[in-house]
C-alpha positions as CSV (number, residue, x, y, z in Angstrom):
1,M,-41.6,11.1,-17.7
2,K,-43.3,10.8,-21.0
3,K,-47.1,10.2,-20.9
4,Q,-46.6,6.4,-22.6
5,E,-44.7,5.3,-19.7
6,K,-47.6,6.7,-17.4
7,K,-49.7,3.7,-15.8
8,P,-53.4,5.1,-16.0
9,A,-54.7,2.7,-13.2
10,K,-51.8,4.1,-11.1
11,E,-52.3,7.6,-11.6
12,L,-55.8,7.3,-11.1
13,E,-55.6,5.9,-7.8
14,S,-52.9,8.6,-6.7
15,F,-55.6,10.8,-7.6
16,G,-58.2,9.4,-5.3
17,K,-55.7,8.8,-2.4
18,K,-54.8,12.3,-2.5
19,L,-58.5,13.3,-2.1
20,V,-58.9,10.8,0.8
21,V,-56.2,12.4,2.5
22,D,-57.7,15.6,2.6
23,I,-61.1,14.3,3.8
24,D,-59.3,12.4,6.6
25,K,-57.4,15.5,7.7
26,G,-60.5,17.5,7.6
27,R,-59.7,19.5,4.8
28,N,-61.8,21.0,1.5
29,P,-61.0,18.2,-1.0
30,T,-59.3,19.9,-3.7
31,I,-58.1,19.3,-7.4
32,E,-55.3,21.5,-8.6
33,F,-54.0,21.3,-12.2
34,S,-52.8,23.3,-15.2
35,L,-55.2,26.4,-16.4
36,R,-56.7,25.1,-19.6
37,T,-57.4,28.4,-21.2
38,L,-55.8,30.8,-24.1
39,S,-54.4,33.1,-21.3
40,N,-52.2,30.0,-20.3
41,V,-51.3,29.2,-23.8
42,V,-47.5,29.6,-24.5
43,Y,-45.7,29.0,-28.0
44,D,-42.5,27.7,-27.6
45,T,-40.1,29.2,-30.5
46,K,-37.5,26.2,-29.7
47,T,-39.7,23.3,-30.1
48,K,-42.3,25.2,-32.3
49,T,-45.4,23.6,-30.5
50,L,-48.1,25.0,-28.2
51,G,-47.9,24.1,-24.4
52,L,-49.3,25.0,-21.0
53,G,-47.9,27.9,-19.0
54,E,-47.3,27.9,-15.4
55,K,-50.8,29.1,-14.3
56,Q,-53.0,26.6,-12.0
57,Q,-56.5,26.2,-11.0
58,Q,-57.9,24.6,-8.2
59,R,-61.5,22.9,-8.0
60,T,-62.9,22.4,-4.3
61,F,-65.6,20.4,-3.4
62,F,-67.1,22.9,-0.7
63,N,-67.4,25.3,-3.3
64,V,-70.9,26.1,-4.8
65,G,-69.2,27.2,-8.4
66,H,-67.1,24.2,-8.3
67,A,-69.0,21.1,-6.7
68,K,-70.6,20.2,-10.0
69,K,-67.4,20.0,-12.1
70,F,-65.9,18.5,-9.3
71,M,-68.2,15.7,-9.0
72,Q,-67.9,15.3,-12.6
73,T,-64.4,14.9,-12.6
74,L,-64.6,12.0,-10.3
75,E,-67.4,10.2,-12.0
76,V,-65.3,10.0,-15.3
77,A,-62.3,8.9,-13.2
78,K,-64.2,6.3,-11.7
79,I,-65.6,5.1,-15.2
80,S,-62.0,5.3,-16.6
81,K,-60.7,2.9,-13.4
82,T,-63.2,0.8,-14.0
83,L,-62.7,0.4,-18.1
84,L,-59.1,0.0,-17.2
85,D,-59.7,-2.6,-14.5
86,V,-61.9,-5.1,-16.9
87,Q,-59.6,-3.8,-20.0
88,K,-62.4,-2.3,-22.2
89,H,-62.8,0.5,-24.1
90,A,-65.7,3.2,-24.2
91,S,-66.5,6.0,-26.8
92,L,-66.9,9.5,-25.6
93,R,-70.7,9.0,-26.1
94,D,-70.4,5.9,-24.0
95,V,-68.7,7.6,-21.1
96,F,-71.5,10.6,-21.4
97,Y,-74.5,7.7,-20.9
98,M,-72.3,6.1,-18.3
99,A,-72.0,9.2,-16.0
100,K,-75.6,10.5,-17.0
101,R,-77.8,10.0,-14.0
102,T,-79.7,11.8,-11.1
103,I,-78.2,12.1,-8.1
104,S,-80.0,10.4,-5.4
105,Q,-82.9,12.7,-3.3
106,S,-82.6,15.1,-5.9
107,N,-83.5,16.3,-9.3
108,I,-79.9,17.1,-10.6
109,N,-78.1,15.2,-13.4
110,I,-74.2,14.6,-12.7
111,V,-74.1,15.4,-16.6
112,D,-76.7,16.9,-18.6
113,D,-74.8,17.3,-22.0
114,Q,-71.9,15.4,-23.6
115,V,-69.9,18.7,-23.7
116,E,-69.8,18.5,-19.7
117,S,-68.3,14.8,-19.8
118,D,-65.8,15.8,-22.7
119,K,-64.6,18.4,-20.7
120,A,-64.2,16.4,-17.4
121,I,-62.2,13.8,-19.3
122,E,-59.8,16.5,-20.5
123,D,-59.3,17.9,-17.4
124,L,-58.7,14.1,-16.1
125,E,-55.7,14.0,-18.7
126,L,-54.2,17.0,-17.0
127,I,-54.7,15.5,-13.6
128,T,-53.4,12.1,-14.5
129,D,-50.7,13.4,-17.0
130,C,-52.3,10.4,-19.4
131,S,-54.5,10.8,-22.6
132,R,-58.0,9.8,-22.9
133,E,-56.9,7.0,-25.1
134,Q,-54.5,5.5,-22.3
135,L,-57.7,6.2,-19.8
136,N,-59.4,3.8,-22.4
137,I,-61.8,6.5,-23.8
138,N,-61.9,6.6,-27.7
139,A,-63.4,9.0,-30.0
140,N,-65.3,8.0,-33.2
141,K,-63.3,7.1,-36.4
142,M,-63.2,9.6,-39.1
143,G,-60.1,9.0,-41.4
144,S,-58.8,6.4,-43.9
145,V,-55.5,5.6,-45.0
146,A,-53.9,3.9,-47.9
147,G,-50.1,2.8,-49.0
148,N,-47.8,0.1,-48.8
149,V,-47.5,-0.5,-44.9
150,V,-48.3,-3.4,-43.0
151,I,-49.4,-3.2,-39.6
152,E,-50.5,-5.6,-36.5
153,D,-53.4,-4.4,-34.9
154,S,-55.1,-6.6,-32.0
155,G,-53.4,-9.6,-33.3
156,D,-54.6,-9.0,-36.9
157,T,-52.1,-8.1,-40.0
158,I,-53.6,-5.6,-41.9
159,N,-52.1,-4.2,-45.4
160,W,-53.0,-0.9,-45.8
161,A,-52.2,-1.5,-50.1
162,R,-55.2,-4.2,-49.9
163,L,-58.2,-2.6,-48.3
164,G,-60.4,-1.7,-51.2
165,S,-61.8,1.6,-52.2
166,G,-62.3,2.7,-48.4
167,G,-58.7,2.0,-47.2
168,W,-58.1,1.2,-43.6
169,S,-60.0,3.2,-40.9
170,I,-58.1,5.0,-38.4
171,P,-59.0,4.4,-34.7
172,S,-59.0,6.5,-32.0
173,N,-56.3,4.7,-30.5
174,V,-53.4,3.9,-32.3
175,E,-50.5,3.5,-29.6
176,E,-50.9,-0.2,-29.7
177,I,-50.4,-0.6,-33.5
178,E,-47.2,-2.3,-34.5
179,F,-45.6,-1.2,-37.8
180,K,-44.0,-4.5,-39.5
181,S,-43.5,-2.8,-42.8
182,V,-43.2,0.8,-44.1
183,K,-42.4,1.6,-47.7
184,A,-43.1,5.3,-48.6
185,K,-41.2,8.5,-49.0
186,Y,-43.7,11.0,-47.5
187,I,-47.2,11.2,-46.3
188,I,-49.8,13.6,-47.9
189,Y,-52.5,14.4,-45.3
190,M,-55.6,16.2,-46.6
191,E,-58.8,17.6,-45.1
192,K,-61.5,16.4,-47.3
193,Q,-62.5,12.8,-47.9
194,A,-63.5,13.4,-51.4
195,V,-60.0,14.6,-52.3
196,W,-58.6,11.2,-50.9
197,E,-60.9,9.3,-52.8
198,R,-59.8,10.8,-56.1
199,L,-55.9,10.1,-55.3
200,H,-56.8,6.5,-53.9
201,E,-58.8,5.8,-57.1
202,D,-55.8,7.2,-59.5
203,K,-54.0,5.0,-57.3
204,F,-51.4,8.0,-56.5
205,W,-50.0,6.3,-53.3
206,E,-48.8,3.3,-55.3
207,K,-47.1,5.5,-58.6
208,Q,-45.5,7.9,-56.1
209,N,-44.4,5.6,-53.3
210,C,-46.3,7.7,-50.6
211,L,-49.0,7.4,-48.2
212,I,-52.4,9.4,-48.3
213,V,-54.3,10.3,-45.4
214,T,-57.7,12.0,-44.6
215,S,-60.2,12.8,-42.0
216,Q,-63.3,14.7,-42.5
217,G,-62.5,18.4,-41.6
218,Q,-60.5,19.0,-38.5
219,T,-57.9,16.4,-38.2
220,T,-58.6,13.9,-35.1
221,R,-56.2,12.8,-32.2
222,G,-55.9,9.1,-33.8
223,I,-54.8,10.8,-37.1
224,R,-52.6,13.4,-35.5
225,R,-50.9,10.6,-33.2
226,L,-50.7,8.1,-36.4
227,L,-49.1,10.6,-38.3
228,Q,-46.6,11.7,-35.6
229,R,-45.6,8.3,-34.8
230,L,-44.8,7.5,-38.7
231,Y,-42.7,10.9,-38.8
232,E,-41.1,9.9,-35.7
233,E,-40.3,6.4,-36.3
234,Y,-39.8,6.5,-39.8
235,K,-38.6,10.0,-40.7
236,L,-41.6,10.3,-43.3
237,P,-42.1,14.3,-44.5
238,I,-45.7,15.2,-43.9
239,Y,-47.8,17.2,-46.5
240,V,-50.6,18.8,-45.7
241,L,-53.2,19.7,-48.6
242,A,-56.1,21.8,-47.7
243,D,-58.3,24.6,-49.0
244,F,-56.9,28.2,-49.5
245,D,-59.1,29.7,-46.8
246,G,-58.7,30.2,-42.8
247,W,-60.3,27.0,-41.8
248,G,-57.5,25.1,-44.2
249,F,-54.8,27.2,-42.6
250,Y,-56.1,26.3,-39.5
251,I,-56.1,22.4,-40.1
252,Y,-52.5,23.2,-41.1
253,S,-51.6,25.2,-38.1
254,V,-53.2,22.6,-35.7
255,L,-51.2,19.4,-36.9
256,K,-48.0,21.5,-36.9
257,F,-48.0,23.0,-33.7
258,G,-50.6,21.7,-31.5
259,S,-54.0,23.3,-30.9
260,I,-54.9,25.9,-28.3
261,S,-57.6,23.7,-26.6
262,L,-55.1,20.4,-26.5
263,A,-51.9,22.4,-25.6
264,H,-51.3,19.9,-22.7
265,M,-51.1,17.3,-25.7
266,S,-48.7,18.7,-28.0
267,E,-45.9,16.4,-27.0
268,E,-48.0,13.3,-28.8
269,L,-49.7,15.3,-31.3
270,A,-47.8,18.2,-32.8
271,I,-45.5,17.6,-35.7
272,P,-43.3,20.7,-36.2
273,S,-41.8,19.7,-39.3
274,A,-44.9,19.4,-41.2
275,K,-45.3,21.3,-44.7
276,F,-47.9,22.9,-46.2
277,L,-48.3,21.7,-49.8
278,G,-51.4,23.6,-50.8
279,I,-53.7,25.3,-52.2
280,T,-51.9,28.7,-52.4
281,A,-52.2,32.1,-53.6
282,D,-49.4,31.2,-56.1
283,D,-51.2,28.2,-57.3
284,A,-54.6,30.4,-57.8
285,I,-52.3,32.2,-60.4
286,N,-50.1,29.5,-61.7
287,Y,-52.9,27.3,-62.5
288,D,-55.5,30.2,-63.7
289,L,-57.8,29.1,-61.0
290,K,-59.2,32.9,-60.4
291,K,-62.3,32.2,-62.0
292,H,-63.1,29.5,-59.4
293,F,-62.5,32.1,-56.5
294,I,-65.5,32.0,-53.7
295,K,-66.0,35.6,-52.5
296,L,-64.9,36.3,-49.0
297,K,-67.4,36.7,-46.2
298,D,-67.4,38.8,-42.9
299,V,-66.5,35.4,-41.2
300,D,-63.7,34.6,-43.3
301,Y,-62.0,38.1,-43.1
302,S,-62.3,37.7,-39.2
303,R,-61.0,33.9,-39.3
304,L,-58.0,35.4,-41.5
305,K,-57.2,37.9,-38.9
306,Q,-57.1,35.6,-36.1
307,I,-55.0,33.3,-37.9
308,A,-52.5,36.0,-38.9
309,D,-52.0,37.2,-35.4
310,Y,-51.1,33.9,-34.1
311,D,-47.4,34.1,-32.9
312,W,-46.3,31.3,-35.0
313,F,-47.5,32.8,-38.0
314,K,-46.9,36.6,-37.1
315,K,-43.3,36.8,-38.0
316,N,-43.5,34.4,-41.1
317,K,-43.0,36.5,-44.2
318,E,-44.0,33.8,-46.6
319,W,-47.1,33.1,-44.7
320,Q,-48.0,36.6,-44.2
321,R,-47.6,37.0,-48.1
322,Q,-50.4,34.5,-48.5
323,F,-52.8,36.0,-46.1
324,K,-52.0,39.6,-47.7
325,M,-52.8,38.1,-51.1
326,M,-56.2,36.6,-49.8
327,K,-57.4,40.0,-48.6
328,E,-56.2,41.4,-52.1
329,F,-58.3,38.5,-53.9
330,G,-61.0,38.9,-51.5
331,A,-61.6,35.2,-52.3
332,K,-61.0,31.8,-51.3
333,L,-60.2,28.7,-53.4
334,E,-61.3,25.1,-52.8
335,I,-59.1,22.0,-53.5
336,Q,-61.3,20.8,-56.1
337,A,-61.3,23.6,-58.3
338,L,-58.1,21.6,-59.3
339,S,-60.6,19.4,-61.0
340,S,-61.6,22.2,-63.6
341,K,-58.3,21.2,-65.3
342,G,-59.1,17.4,-65.8
343,I,-60.8,14.6,-63.4
344,T,-56.9,13.6,-62.7
345,F,-54.9,16.6,-63.1
346,I,-54.3,16.7,-59.4
347,S,-52.9,13.2,-59.4
348,D,-50.9,13.3,-62.4
349,K,-49.6,17.1,-62.7
350,Y,-50.2,19.3,-59.6
351,L,-49.1,17.4,-56.7
352,P,-46.0,15.4,-58.7
353,E,-44.7,18.8,-59.8
354,K,-45.1,20.6,-56.3
355,I,-43.6,18.0,-54.3
356,K,-40.9,17.5,-56.7
357,K,-39.8,21.2,-56.9
358,Q,-40.5,21.4,-53.2
359,E,-42.9,24.4,-53.5
360,L,-44.2,24.0,-49.8
361,L,-45.0,26.6,-47.0
362,D,-43.2,26.0,-43.3
């Protein structure tokens, strides 16, 4: 059963009833779900996405090492059920404050830090097989999009081509958005807001009949899901524009294959057909950008080695060539280095030419 067909309230009720059965039968209340660690993350060569393996973990109430996390999981489950019952949504920060209280007759808090409630929510996703968005828990908005698309969102009709300099702010939960009209040949996702603003001001999306999307660094779940929906429902190619460094490569990797920490969500978030548009080692040579190199530090070399050893990059000759060239350069390169060629160079020449020639990395 696909996650979008699940009924979150029913899944939470089922979760609670299993624990009640344990209690009624005098058993130690037990929660069992997939182990969410790197050792249980598997790369599926057929689907080209990350997923969780078969290893399971148990969390029991009468176990000193498990008791607090057990309680935290039940607390966020209760909060989610309340949100679903009253048809309201809460942010991750809201849930933290709703859960943060001292246990009666003790000086122990249910949660002391938001990291604890966030992890409990991720565990609840595995337990219920429902995303946190389906559980009515959302993250902050951290992305923008512009292009010839008309949507209906919560009863409002919104045209992404007519929202001024800021574009449409992408919400955490995009499941209920209805696409009324989509006119575009492809989508460019970029890691940097400043680059998006350059393309938006140049009306790149209008001239090239495409959509431009950004976040502020790592791609949010809302953006990844929006991109996946546009690809699956309208078959729009996804091109990723990121820095020529280990972190830019990782952003592309997460969007294409899924992330290690959210391997259980790859079915709803990964886009195996996504392609890397730039910046590349070849761009540094072809556009004479070496003078703008930034010297690699030890942390950069470590990150590059980690990326190069990923199963999904290890046997890819083109990507290994990029990694090798970066090490030979001893340097990385930012997208904004293209501005040295002219303020609109990226819009007028770089992107149109690379896309026309399909100079992309898979």
